[in-house]
N, C-alpha and C positions, 0 to 999 in steps of 0.2 A: 475758707476751705483750703486744705493742704494741696498744693499743685502736684506734690510728689505722689500722693495717694491717686491723683487722677491719671498720672502718667504711668504708675506702676502696672495696671491691667493692660494697657496698650503695648507696654513694653514686653510683658509675658507673652501677648498674641503674636508680637513680631519675631520674638525669639523662637517661639513654636514653629512659626511659618519658616523661619530661616533654617531650622533643623530639619524640617521635613523636606525642604529644598534640598538641602545637603544629603540627607539619606537617599532621595531619589536619583541625585546625581551620581552617588557611589554605586547604586544599583545598576544604572545606566552604563557606567564606566566598566563595570565587571563584565558585561556581556560583549565579549571580544570575538564571538563565534564568526562573524563575517569579516572583521578587520584582519584577524590573524591568518585567515586563509587568502585574503587579498595580498597580505603582505608576503607570504610564502610563495604564493602563485600556484598551490598545489591543493586540491581537494581529494580526500579519499571516499570513494563511493562503493558501497557494497550492494550486490545482487547475488542470485545463485549461480548464474551463468550456466545452468542445466535445465533451463525451461524455455526452449524456443517456442515461438518466436519473441518471447518478451526479454530473455537474457540468455545468451549462449555463446559457445567459442566457434568461430568460424574456421574455414580451411587454412588460413594464415595464422592461426593460434591466437586470434585477437578477439575480444569481447565485443558482440554486437547484438542486435535486437531492439525492440521498441524502447524498453526502460533504459537501454544503453544510449541509444540515440537522443532520448528525451533529457538524460542526465548531461550528455555533452552540450546539447543547446542551452539548457538552463545555465550552466556556468559559464558559456561563452557569452551570454547576455549579462551575466553578473560581473564578468570581467576577471574571471580565474582561469588562466590559459591552459593549465594541464590538470586532467582528470585521471586519477589513478583507481582502476576498478580492483576490488577486493571480493573474491569468491567466498561465499558463507552459506551455511544451511539455513533454511527458512526459519526453523525453530531457535536459531541462535542470534537473529537480528536484533531483538529487543535488548536482550542482556549484553551483548557485545557492544552495542552503541552506548550504553551507560558507561563502560570501561573505556570509551573513546578508542576502540579498536579502529575505527572509520569515523568520518564526520557526519555521514548521512547515509540512508539507506534509500534507493530507488528501485524498488521491486514490486510497485504496484499493491501496497499492503493497505488492507482494510482498517479503517479507523474504528476501533472497538473500544468500549468504555475501559476495559481491562489494560489494554496497551496504552491508552491515553493517560492513564495514572502515571505512567513511567517515561513515556516519551512524549514529543509534541509532533503534530502531524501538519504537513503542508495543506494546500488545496489539492483537491483531487486532478488527476491528469489521465487517468484510464478508467476503464468500466468493463465489467463482465457480467452476463446473465447467467445464473446457475440453474441447472436443469437435473431432473432425475434420469439416470442412465441404467438400463438394464440390458440382459442378455436378449438377442432377438427371438429366443425361445419362450421368453417370457409372456404369460397370458393374465397373470392375476395383479401385476402392479401397474397402475395406470395414472395415479395421482398421489398427493400428499396423504390423505386418510388411508389409501390402500397399503402404505408402508407399514402400518400397524403390524406387529409381530414379526417383521422382517428384519434381516441385517442390512445395514446401510454402511458403506464405507466412505471414508474422506481423508484427504491428506492431512496429516498431523500438523497442528499449529495454524491452520488456515481458518479463514472465515466460513469455508464449507464446514469444517468440523464444528465451529462454534454455532452456526445456524442449526446444524442437525441435532446437536445436544440440547439447544434451547427449544426446538420445535418438534422433536420426535421423541417424546417421552417414552413411548411404548414400542420403540424399535431398538434394536441392538446396534449401538454405533461401534464401529471399528475403524481404527485409525492406521494409516500407512505413511511410511517416509517418502515414497515417491510414487509416481503413477504407473510404473512398471508393473509392480506386484499388485497393485490395487486393481487394474483393468484384467491383469492375468487370472485374478480370483473371481472376478465377475464372469468371464468367459468360461471358467472351468465349473463354475457351479457353487464354489465355496462361498461366494457372497451373492445375495440377492439383489443388490442395488448399490448405486453409489451416487454421490452429490459431486458434480463437477461443472466447470463452465461449458456452455454449449461449444465455444469457440476451442477450448483445449480438448474437450472429448473428441469433437470432429477431427481434430488435427491427428489425435492417437488412433482413431479409428482408421482414418485414410492411410497413415503411414504404415500401418501393421495389418490391415485388412481384417480387423475385428468384427465378429458378428454381435454388434452392440447397437442400441438404438435409444433415443430420448423418448420420454412419455410425458404427458401433462404439460402444462404452461411452466414458465420460469417459476421456481419458488422463491427467488429473491434477486436482487442486483447487487453487486458489490463495486463500490467506488474505490479506486486505487490511488494512494498517495505516497509521498515520501515522508520519512521520519528524521527528525534531528533530536539531539539530546534535549532533555528538559530544561527550559530557560534560554535555549539558544534562539531568542526572538529576532535578533538582526539576520541572522542566516535565514531562518523560516520566513521572514517578510520579504526579503530580498528574492527567495525561490518562489514564493506566492506571486509577486509581481512579474517574475519571468513567466510563470505558467498562464497567469491572466493574458499577458501580452502574446504567448504563443497560441492560447485558444482564440483570441481576437483576430490575429492576423493570419489564422489559417494553418499555422505550422503544426499543431497537435494534429489536426485532420490529415494533412500531408503525410506526416510520419505514421499514422494509424493505417492509412491505405497502402504505404510502402512496406511496413513489417507485418501488418495483421491481416491484409487483404483488401481488394478494391472495393469490396462492398461493406467494409467494416466502418461504421459511422460513429466514431468516438465521441465527438462532440454532441451529436444527436442523442446517443444512448446515455450519456452522463446527464443530459436534461432530464430524460425520462426516469433514470435512476433516482435523481434528486426529488423527483414529483412521486416516487413509489410508496 
C-alpha cells in the first residue's frame, strides 16, 4: 500500500482546519470595535436629549437623564473614561450609526426585526408599558377592539408606531415627530387616541395640565436597549456584561428610581416584559 496515498487525505483535512482557523482569526482581528475605543479613551454616544427624564439638557447645559446616566456607568465599567454625547433625531439613529456618526446609541430603543437586520442590539436596560391615551371627554374608546374606525397617533419611528401598524389594521394611524403636537391634537379633538408609554404620558399630562386619561390594560411592553454597528461584537459583549453587572448589583434599579421615579421598578418590569 502506498503510504503517500494514506497521508494525502489527512494532509488535506489538516490544511482545511488550518485555513478555517486562519479565517476565524482574521475575522476576530478585524473586530476592533472595543479596542479602538479603549485606545482613544473616548466613546461617542447618541440620544435625543429632548426626552426627559430619559435624556435632556439640564440647567448647566449638560446632557442628563436615565439613558445618559446608564451610558456613563456602562463605559466607566468598560474602562473608557470620556463619554461624548451626540444629539440626534430618533428617526436618524439606525442610519447614522451605519455611517459611524457615533459609536453607539443609548436611547432605550426597542429591538425590532427590521432594526436588527441593520444594527446589533445589546441586552435591555429599560422598559416601558404602553397604553391607550384619550381625551377626558372620551366615552367610546375603552380598549383595543374599540379603536376600530378611530384615528390613533404615535411618535414616528418608535415601537409605538410599529405596534399600532401591526395590530390596528382597521384604525387610521397618524405619526408625529414629537409629543407636543401629538398630545395637542388629542386634546383638541383632531386625534381620537394615541399610543404612548404610561410613564411618558403621565409626565406630559402633569407638566401641562392636560385633560387626558388612559383606558384599558397595557397594549404591550417595550424593552429598551442600546445599539451598535452590525458586527461590533466585542463592544456589544462588553456592554452586555456591564448591563448584567448593573442589574445584579442594583445599579439599574437605583438609577431608575433616581431619574424615573421612586416607584419605578425597572428590574421588576423588565422581568414582566420578558414574560409578556
